[in-house]
Each structure stands twice: as structure tokens, then as C-alpha cells.
C-alpha positions in Angstrom: -41.7 -17.6 6.5 -41.7 -14.0 5.4 -43.3 -14.3 2.1 -44.0 -17.7 0.6 -40.9 -19.0 -1.1 -39.0 -16.8 1.2 -37.5 -18.9 3.9 -35.7 -17.8 7.0 -31.9 -17.5 7.7 -29.1 -18.6 10.1 -25.6 -17.3 10.3 -22.2 -18.4 11.7 -19.2 -16.1 12.0 -15.5 -16.3 12.0 -14.0 -12.9 11.8 -10.4 -12.1 11.1 -9.4 -8.4 11.2 -6.1 -6.7 12.0 -4.9 -9.9 13.8 -8.1 -10.1 15.9 -10.1 -13.3 15.4 -13.9 -13.4 15.8 -15.3 -16.9 16.1 -19.0 -17.4 16.1 -20.2 -20.9 16.8 -23.2 -22.1 14.8 -26.1 -20.1 16.0 -24.0 -19.0 19.0 -22.7 -15.6 20.2 -19.5 -13.9 19.1 -16.8 -11.7 20.4 -16.4 -8.2 19.0 -13.6 -6.3 17.4 -13.0 -2.6 17.8 -14.5 -0.5 15.1 -15.7 3.0 14.6 -19.2 4.2 15.3 -20.6 5.2 12.0 -17.6 4.1 10.0 -15.7 7.5 9.9 -12.6 5.5 10.9 -12.4 1.9 9.5 -10.7 0.5 12.5 -11.2 -3.3 12.6 -11.7 -3.5 8.8 -11.5 -5.4 6.5 -13.8 -7.6 8.4 -14.2 -11.3 7.5 -17.2 -13.5 8.4 -18.2 -17.1 7.8 -21.8 -16.8 6.7 -24.0 -19.7 5.5 -21.0 -21.7 4.3 -19.4 -18.7 2.6 -16.6 -16.4 3.5 -17.7 -12.7 3.4 -15.2 -9.8 3.5 -16.4 -6.3 4.2 -13.6 -3.8 3.5 -15.2 -0.9 5.3 -18.5 -0.1 7.2 -21.3 0.0 4.5 -22.7 3.4 3.5 -25.1 2.3 0.8 -26.5 -1.0 2.0 -29.6 -2.7 0.5 -31.7 -5.1 2.7 -33.9 -7.3 0.6 -36.0 -8.9 3.3 -38.1 -7.1 6.0 -36.6 -8.9 8.9 -33.1 -7.9 8.0 -34.2 -4.3 7.4 -35.9 -4.1 10.8 -32.7 -5.2 12.5 -30.7 -2.5 10.7 -33.3 0.1 11.5 -33.2 -1.0 15.2 -29.5 -0.5 15.2 -30.0 3.1 14.1 -28.6 2.6 10.6 -31.4 4.1 8.4 -29.0 6.7 7.1 -26.8 3.9 5.6 -29.6 2.1 3.8 -30.0 2.9 0.1 -33.1 0.7 -0.2 -35.2 -2.2 1.1 -37.6 -4.7 -0.3 -39.9 -7.7 0.3 -42.4 -6.6 3.0 -45.2 -8.7 4.4 -46.2 -6.4 7.3 -46.2 -2.7 8.4 -42.8 -1.8 9.8 -42.2 -2.6 13.5 -43.6 -0.2 16.0 -41.1 2.5 17.0 -39.3 2.3 13.6 -41.8 4.2 11.5 -39.9 7.5 11.4 -36.6 5.8 10.6 -38.2 3.7 7.9 -39.8 6.7 6.1 -36.4 7.9 5.1 -35.5 4.7 3.4 -36.5 4.0 -0.2 -38.6 0.8 -0.7 -37.5 -0.4 -4.1 -40.1 -3.3 -4.1 -42.9 -4.6 -2.0 -41.9 -8.1 -3.0 -38.6 -9.5 -4.2 -36.9 -7.0 -6.5 -35.0 -7.8 -9.6 -31.2 -7.8 -9.4 -31.2 -4.7 -11.7 -33.3 -2.7 -9.2 -30.9 -3.6 -6.4 -27.8 -2.7 -8.5 -29.4 0.6 -9.5 -28.9 1.6 -5.8 -25.2 1.1 -6.2 -25.0 -1.0 -3.0 -21.8 -1.6 -1.0 -23.5 -4.4 1.0 -26.5 -6.7 0.6 -28.4 -8.4 3.4 -31.3 -10.9 3.4 -33.3 -13.0 5.8 -33.6 -16.0 3.7 -31.2 -18.2 1.7 -33.8 -18.4 -1.2 -33.7 -14.6 -1.5 -30.1 -14.6 -2.7 -30.3 -17.8 -4.8 -31.5 -18.8 -8.2 -35.2 -18.0 -8.4 -34.8 -15.2 -5.9 -33.2 -11.8 -6.4 -30.0 -13.4 -7.8 -27.4 -15.8 -6.5 -24.9 -14.4 -4.1 -22.1 -15.1 -6.5 -23.6 -12.5 -9.0 -23.2 -9.7 -6.4 -19.9 -10.9 -5.1 -18.4 -10.9 -8.6 -19.4 -7.2 -8.7 -17.7 -6.5 -5.4 -20.8 -6.4 -3.3 -20.5 -8.5 -0.1 -23.7 -10.4 0.9 -25.1 -11.6 4.2 -27.9 -14.1 5.0 -29.5 -14.5 8.4 -27.9 -17.4 10.3 -31.4 -18.5 11.3 -31.9 -19.9 7.8 -28.7 -21.8 7.5 -27.6 -23.3 10.9 -29.5 -26.4 11.7 -31.6 -26.1 8.5 -31.7 -28.0 5.2 -32.8 -25.8 2.3 -31.9 -28.3 -0.4 -35.4 -29.8 -0.7 -37.2 -26.7 -1.9 -40.1 -24.9 -0.3 -39.2 -23.4 3.0 -36.7 -26.1 4.0 -36.6 -28.4 7.0 -35.0 -28.0 10.4 -32.4 -30.5 11.3 -32.1 -28.9 14.8 -34.5 -26.6 16.6 -34.1 -22.9 16.1 -33.1 -20.9 19.1 -33.0 -17.1 19.7 -29.2 -17.4 19.8 -29.3 -17.4 15.9 -31.2 -14.2 15.9 -28.9 -12.6 18.5 -26.0 -13.7 16.3 -27.4 -11.9 13.3 -27.9 -8.7 15.4 -24.4 -8.8 16.6 -22.8 -9.7 13.3 -24.7 -6.9 11.4 -23.7 -4.4 14.1 -20.0 -5.5 13.6 -20.3 -5.2 9.8 -21.5 -1.6 10.2 -18.9 -0.8 12.8 -21.3 -0.3 15.7 -20.9 -3.5 17.8 -22.0 -1.8 21.0 -25.4 -1.1 19.5 -25.8 -4.8 18.7 -24.9 -5.8 22.3 -27.4 -3.3 23.6 -30.2 -4.5 21.3 -29.6 -8.2 22.3 -29.7 -7.2 26.0 -33.1 -5.6 25.4 -34.5 -8.6 23.5 -33.3 -11.0 26.2 -35.0 -8.9 28.9 -38.3 -8.9 26.9 -38.1 -12.7 26.6 -37.5 -13.1 30.3 -40.4 -10.8 31.2 -42.9 -12.5 28.8 -42.1 -16.0 30.1 -41.9 -15.2 33.8 -44.1 -17.5 35.8 -46.0 -18.9 32.8 -46.8 -22.6 32.3 -48.4 -23.3 28.9 -48.4 -27.0 29.3 -52.2 -27.2 29.2 -52.3 -25.6 25.7 -51.9 -27.0 22.2 -51.2 -24.5 19.5 -51.4 -24.3 15.7 -49.6 -21.6 13.7 -51.2 -20.6 10.4 -49.1 -18.3 8.2 -51.0 -18.1 4.9 -53.2 -19.6 2.2 -56.6 -21.1 2.9 -56.6 -23.6 0.1 -53.4 -25.4 1.0 -52.5 -23.7 4.3 -48.9 -23.2 5.4 -48.7 -24.3 9.0 -45.7 -24.3 11.3 -43.7 -27.4 11.9 -41.8 -28.2 15.1 -38.7 -26.2 15.0 -38.7 -22.7 13.4 -39.7 -19.4 15.0 -43.1 -20.8 16.2 -41.1 -23.6 17.8 -39.1 -21.0 19.8 -42.3 -19.5 21.0 -43.9 -22.8 21.9 -40.9 -24.1 23.8 -40.5 -20.9 25.8 -44.1 -21.1 27.0 -44.0 -24.9 27.7 -46.9 -25.4 25.3 -47.4 -28.0 22.5 -47.5 -27.4 18.7 -50.0 -29.9 17.2 -47.6 -30.3 14.3 -44.5 -31.0 16.3 -44.1 -34.2 14.4 -42.9 -32.5 11.2 -39.5 -30.8 10.8 -40.6 -29.0 7.6 -40.5 -25.2 8.3 -43.9 -24.5 6.8 -45.6 -27.7 5.6 -48.9 -27.5 3.7 -51.4 -29.6 5.6 -55.1 -30.4 4.9 -57.9 -28.8 7.0 -59.2 -32.3 7.8 -55.9 -33.1 9.5 -56.0 -29.8 11.3 -59.5 -30.5 12.6 -58.6 -33.9 13.7 -55.8 -32.5 15.9 -58.1 -29.9 17.2 -55.7 -27.3 18.7 -56.7 -25.3 21.8 -55.5 -22.0 20.3 -55.0 -20.8 16.7 -52.0 -18.4 16.2 -52.9 -16.5 13.0 -50.6 -14.6 10.7 -52.0 -11.1 10.0 -50.2 -10.2 6.7 -50.6 -7.0 4.7 -49.3 -8.5 1.5 -51.7 -10.0 -1.1 -49.7 -12.9 -2.6 -52.0 -15.8 -1.6 -55.5 -16.5 -0.3 -56.4 -15.5 3.2 -53.4 -13.3 3.9 -55.0 -11.0 6.5 -56.2 -12.3 9.9 -59.7 -11.0 9.0 -59.8 -13.3 5.9 -58.4 -16.2 7.8 -61.0 -15.9 10.6 -63.8 -15.5 8.0 -62.6 -18.7 6.4 -62.3 -20.6 9.7 -65.8 -19.7 10.8 -67.5 -20.5 7.6 -65.7 -23.6 6.4 -67.6 -26.8 7.4 -64.4 -28.6 8.3 -62.9 -25.9 10.5 -65.9 -24.2 12.1 -66.5 -27.1 14.5 -63.0 -26.9 16.0 -62.8 -26.0 19.7 -60.5 -23.0 19.1 -62.9 -21.6 16.4 -66.1 -22.2 18.4 -64.5 -20.4 21.4 -62.7 -17.8 19.2 -59.3 -18.5 20.8 -57.2 -16.6 18.3 -53.9 -14.9 18.7 -53.0 -12.5 15.9 -49.3 -12.1 14.9 -47.5 -10.2 12.2 -45.8 -12.4 9.6 -42.5 -11.2 10.8 -43.3 -12.4 14.4 -43.7 -15.9 12.9 -40.3 -15.7 11.2 -36.8 -16.0 12.9 -36.4 -12.3 13.4 -36.2 -9.8 16.3 -40.0 -9.8 16.1 -40.1 -13.4 17.2 -39.9 -11.8 20.7 -43.1 -9.8 19.8 -44.7 -13.1 18.9 -43.7 -14.7 22.2 -45.2 -11.8 24.1 -48.5 -11.9 22.3 -48.9 -15.7 22.5 -48.1 -15.5 26.2 -50.7 -12.8 26.7 -53.2 -14.9 24.7 -52.7 -18.0 26.9 -53.2 -15.9 30.0 -56.4 -14.4 28.6 -57.7 -17.8 27.7 -56.9 -19.3 31.1 -54.3 -21.6 29.6 -51.2 -20.2 31.2 -51.0 -22.5 34.2 
């Protein structure tokens, strides 16, 4: 959940280009086609992908892309594509460490979801998003609107594969999210921009970080609760989104594993009754709802009569994460690292 009403994404890919077929299983990996580094030569193009139930054709590596969700933007920046971004939007956190310099050179057209007019003012040749709701009615605009103007669109596979977005809100998981969906997004975006080798290299680094973070850890003694935002009607993680990836990797328990909703709103009385060992708290820089920052969340927890008696609050067992680390993005790995470190610090790592 990046910003409320901004779900997460999942992508599948079937790529046909110059007689070469790229098949991406739902949430799985993909083979690559040859293409130029930087798009000077459009070898391997046009490129066709199956993306969130739609067929997307990219005629040449994008040169003026717009990314309308932070998670997608950080993937593109990590792939060294800042010079091909005409604009970004919808930010909940400071940019990921190590990307500050690259990000400075990219125009931020809106802190929240931009209008379709603002996006089109950048004359984009490609549009990417992390959430299906971003490119839908009530979001920036439906994908069809951009496609009719010749602008191909892409939504993160993590918000489509194994997820039902038809019920409103942040959707519900029909199957647990895995990091393979994130890796698929990295690889597919690198193919779209004609730099598949960069995608492979980034996935390799992410896998290595996951392996290091989970090496020798046993979190089976720990129960966790993930709080993204809002103190009045808190958005807490259900079983199977990005927090589910973190929890499963560590062998721990999410106290709300019994709901498949991505970010259900649950009463504090129910939270107190389940009494988690550790509170994983979203530290957001946006100001859309109550208690966005970790500071405000902790202030609420320690003053509210219902929550202040919880074991995790009395013992101040808090792990602070960026909002992006609680979404299905490359920063889910950052979330895994921090929660693992927290469990070790609290003596709950086995």
C-alpha cells in the first residue's frame, strides 16, 4: 500500500519480438531478448508483453517515460534510467538510499496522484505504475485513455497476479505474494527499456540481500503486526502482501494472517486482543491521513488507553519501515532486512 487507495501491482509477460517469444509465467521469471543498451539501436523491438490481462506493445525503448508511483520509479532509477524519465509522481517516502543523485535530475510532477493532463504535458512515450488503481477510473486515468493516444502502459505484476482488485480498497490476495513478482517487474521493465542485462544484475543483488538477511534466522517465536497508516481506522497488513513475504521469510507469524485483504481496517480493540510481540510501523513522509509518521504512530500507541497496555508497546518493540518497504517493491527487501534485525535485537530470532 503506497498511498491509501493506491494498491500494489503484479505482472505477467508474453513477449513476441522479431520471431523471439518471451513467456513470463504469472509472477515467474522470464527469458530475455536481445536489445540495445540505451535504445540507440532498437534491436528486439517492437516488444510485446502480457501485462495485467492486457497486451502491451512498445515500439522502441522509451526516451520520455513517466512513472506515476514511487515503487516503479525506484526500479527505473535502480536500472540507471533517470535520463529517460520525463517525470514521476505519487511519493510516500524519501527516495531510496543511493538513488538521491539520480532522482534529483527527474521532475516530480506531483507528490500525490497527478491529473492525466499533467502526465500528458510531459509528452510521455511510456507510462508505468505500481498499482492497478493508479491507471484506472478514479486514479490518474484508465489505461485505455493513454493507449488510445499511443502511450503504452505497464502496471506492476505484484498487483495483478494472485490478487483480486474488484472489491475496492486495496484488494485481496487470492494467492500469497512472492518476491518473484517483484523480480518479474524488474526484468520486464529492463526489457522494455532495452537493458535486460541490468535487470538480471539487479535481481541477482536483491536475491543475495534476501539470502543474507534470512541466513540462520528463526522467527517462529515472534508474532508481528504491520501498521501502514491512520490512527482512527488503522490500515493493517493482511496475510499475503509484501508484509506476508517478510513474515514468511523469517518464519514468524502475522497476527492478522486470517484475512486475505491487502490492508484491512481493523479496530484497536481487536489489535490489543491479539497482542503482537512486535509492531512494524510505517514511517511515511506524506500527510494524507492521521498518524502517517512513525513518531505520530508511536505517540498514539503510548497514549491511547486501548493500545498502551499491549506488550509490544510497554516494551517498545517497534520496527520502523518506509511505506515503500511495506509495498511489493524492491524495497520489500529493505523491509525484510530491518524486521530481521529487529527480531534479533529483541531476542526473538531463535
